[in-house]
Each structure stands twice: as structure tokens, then as C-alpha cells.
TIMI-123082 format. One record per residue (C-alpha): residue in three letters; x, y, z. Coordinates in pm, whole numbers, plus 50000, padded with zeros to 5 digits. Last residue first. Layout:
alaXYZ/...
END
This chain:
lys390488973516888/lys388149003316955/phe388879014316567/asn385908988616460/leu383538996416761/lys384149036816701/ala383789031916306/his380439014916357/cys378939039816612/ser380029070416340/tyr378689049716070/cys375219039716242/leu374879008916388/trp372818976916286/lys374058944216466/val374228918216242/glu373458880416296/leu372908871315934/pro376248863015841/lys377308838816104/met380668828916015/tyr381678864516019/asp381408866416364/lys380998899116538/his379158913516204/his378138950716198/gly375718958515937/ile375268996215811/thr372869019715948/lys371119055715841/arg370369078416113/gly367429079416370/glu369979079916669/lys369479053316913/cys372959054417029/ala374109018416988/glu371209001216808/cys371249026316537/cys368109039816403/lys365979030316070/pro365848993416118/lys367028967315867/lys364928936915870/leu366378902615801/phe365068876915547/gly362878902515333/trp364698899614992/lys366618929415008/val367888926615388/ala368888891415352/his370548905515013/arg372428925315194/ala373528900015485/leu374758875215240/leu376718903015057/ser378218915015390/ala379268881815530/arg381058874015216/val383008904815194/ala384018897015584/met384698864115464/ile386928867715187/asn389078894015378/lys392168894715234/arg391238894814865/arg388698920614967/trp391658939715140/leu393548938914822/ser390588948814582/thr390338980714759/tyr393828989114786/glu394288983714383/val391449003514337/tyr392029033314537/asp395919032114430/lys395169066114249/ala393929082414541/arg390589096014495/lys389169125114321/arg388919109713980/gly388399134113655/asn385199154813600/val384849151613223/lys387019121313166/tyr385769103813497/trp381829106313358/asn382939095913013/arg384499063813208/tyr381629061313421/tyr378619059413157/glu380709036612981/thr380799009813250/arg377459017013373/ile376419005912992/lys378338978912992/tyr377188965713313/his373818970413207/lys374048949612907/lys375938923013119/ala373598922913391/tyr370778919713195/lys372158887712984/lys372828873213317/ile369578879013492/lys367588865413149/asp370248832313155/pro369508830413536/asn365928825813465/lys363908796613659/lys365488808113996/tyr365158844413984/trp361618836013870/glu361078811314137/arg362548842814405/arg360308871114251/tyr357438848414324/glu358298841414659/leu358938879314689/ile355358887514568/lys353578864514797/glu355418876015076/arg354548913315015/asn350778910614899/lys348958934115150/ile351738960415126/tyr352488951714749/tyr348668958114686/glu348738989614914/lys351669006214717/lys350398993914356/tyr346899012814412/gly348289038814559/gly350699048314280/tyr348259033214010/lys345119049314103/thr346009076914332/lys349099092214134/ile347509083913792/cys344259098113911/asp345489130314020/lys347709137813722/cys344859130113474/met344219103613272/thr343699098012917/pro346779120812759/ser349109099112943/ser352989102512814/glu352389141712806/tyr351349138713171/tyr347719157813269/asp347039185313458/ser348659209113198/ile345959199912939/leu343219213713150/arg340629190613282/glu337019179413198/lys336159156013460/lys335079118413439/cys337489102313724/his339219076213489/arg338669085213134/cys339629121913214/phe338299146712935/leu340689171112791/thr340979209612828/gln342389241012640/lys340889229712311/ser337259236212473/met335009205712524/
END
């Protein structure tokens, strides 16, 4: 074995140092991609329901850990954006925050329905299609609620169809 090569413990081949990640010098990039990337993806696809159920249970059992994590990362994000705005400046109206918070207070049911639908998609109770239900274009979709009292009855529309539907009134 020369100085320019390493021996991969997974595929048992001698490869150049450039074929390895710095963080993992015992396995080549190809083996890491196939073994870990491919294996995890296949495992998740086969055991999706089991994994989601485990996560739900873990979240129920560990609310204190979740709060601690959220608090820590909220502080990090806040500090990051404060610094970013100092450097780049704000590019929105000065009353944007007041306007949005006012809208959220006036439209509590809309906000609640939106959050419930978002969480339902995240945990697998709702499926978000890849194309708009109105124009059938393969665009990014957002949920539209006809009735906010039924938060899981969602019509998935692209931004332009959603705007047309909302401003038609």
C-alpha cells in the first residue's frame, strides 16, 4: 500500500486518498453512499409507519427535551438573523411584523387549520401531491381550506391558482 492510497474496510479495495471523506478515512465515498445512503433510504421506505409511530411516541414521552432543544435553537436562529439583518438590512415594509401579527390574531382559525394541515403532512396523515389540483401543473403546492373547522380537508393548489381562488371573492 503506497502513501497516496488507503484500504477501504467495506469493499476491501485500495483507493486513492481523494476517494475518501476526511471525516471517514476507513471507508471510501462510494461505499458510504451505497451502504449508508442507500441502506437508510430503503430501510425508511420499508419501515416508514414503524419509524413514524416510534417518533410520535418519543415526542409524547420527551416534551422537556423538545422544549429544551427548541429553546436552544430559537436563540441560535434569533442571533443569526439579527446579525444577518445588521449586515444586509431589512427588505420589507417596516410595519410587516405588526401587520402579520394582527392578521394572525384576527384569523386564528385559519392559522390553526394551516398548522394542523402542515403537521398532518409532516407525520404522514395527509399526502401532499406534487401537482396543483386545479391546473394540474407540476408546481409547488400549498393547502387551501374551504372550511377552517375541517383542517384536514385540504385542496392542494399552486400559488397562482390559490391567489385566483382567494381574490375571486
